[in-house]
N, C-alpha and C positions, 0 to 999 in steps of 0.2 A: 231588888231586891240582894240585901247584906247575908250572904251564906253565915257567914262569923257571927254575926249579931242574933241569927235566930237558931243554931244551933249552941249561942252562948259559948262558943270558942275566943279567947286572943289567941291560939297560936296558929301560925302560917303552917296551912294548911299543901299538901302538894297539890300540883294544879289539876292534875288528874281529878285526883279523889274530890276537889274543890266543885269542879264541873260534872263528877256525877251526883253527889251532892244536890246541885243548885237545878240540875233535873228530876232529881224525885222531887223535890220541894216543890217545883212548878206544876207538876203531871199534879201532884198531891191537892195543891189549890185552884188549880181548873175542874178534878175531879169533885172538889167540894164547891165550886160555883154550880156544874151543870146538875151534879145535886140537888142543889138546893131552888134549881130551877124547876127541875122534876117534882118534886116534892108532892105540891098541891095536886098532879095526876096520882097520885102514891104508886109511882113505877120507879125501880130504881134505875142505874145508865145501863146497866147490862140488861135486864128485860127494855129497856128502850133499844140498845144495841138489835136484840132478837126480834122485836118488830121491824125493824127497820129493816134487817137482811129476809124478812119473810114477805115484806112488801119487793124489796128487791127481786124475789123468786114470780113477782108478774102473775100470781094465780095458782103457780106448781106448789104443789107441796114441797115442804123440806123434813128433812130427817134430822135426829139430835146430831148425828157424826158431819152434817153438812152445816147446823150453827155453830159446833162447836169449831168446826174451820175457819166459820168465817168470823169470827166475835174478835172483836178488835182487844179483849180480856181475857186472853183463853183461860178457862177455868174449868172444874168438873163436874158443877151442879149445874148443868143444862137444863136437866129432867127438873127441878126444882125450880127454877126458874121460869119456865114451858108451864109448871103446874100451877105459879103465881100468877099468869098471864090468863089461863083456863080460866082459874076462879074469877077473875076479874070482867071474863064475858072477850075476849081480846082476842084468842086463839081457838082453832079444834083440833081435836088430835083423836085421829083414829088411825086404824091399823090397815097396812098394806096389803092388796086383794092378792095380790099376786108370792108377798113375805111376809108370812104371817110376822115375822120377829121382827117385821121392819112397823116401825111407827113414823106416822106421817103427819103434819101438821101446816096448819097451814093459818092466815092472817085472815080476820072477821072481817064485818064491815064496820064492827062498833072500832074494832082494834084500827081499823085504818082512819075512821073520824078524829079518835080520839091521840092517834099517832101525826095526824093531818097539826092537829093542835100543837103538841109536843114538839112538830119540828120548829114553828113560828118562835116561841119562848128559846127553845134551843138557840137559834139562830141570833137572836137578841143576845143571847147571852154568849155566846163565841165573841160576837160583834164588840161585846162590853170588854174581854177578856184582850182581845188582842187592837184594841182603839190606838195604844198609844205607836203604833207599827205602821210604819207605811207598807205599801202594796210590794215595794221593792224589796224591802225588809222583810217582809212574808215571805217571798221567794227566795232569796238569800238562804234566812234560815230554814227553810225546808231542804235546801242544795246542803245544806251542813247537818241536817238533820238525816237525808237520806244516805249521808257516809258512815250511819252507825250500821 
């Protein structure tokens, strides 16, 4: 991926600027590919992330702040994401009996089954995205990214 060609510039950029633009372009490309993989399920990447978090709760409910804390992409519209998943039947929402201000969210059986199907498609897409890297290169890339 040639950054200068993509952003259509002939000017020499500082290495720091070029690196950060490069990372942003790669992020956008990954987001697009995974988003396209999830399109048949009519679920966004953020909704997919919420379902994975809820599955990771192993049957225990999560509240909105737990979801927000664990989201890969931090956002303020977690309530809207949960509402959309609720409409699809993928989650249940109830008021906590001990604290009526607290809303608890659980993944449904339907949500778990759909998530299993999504996992397969996302894993295939992730493998396609990184197919040109060896395991060693991916480990090295992760070490470099950890420095951020």
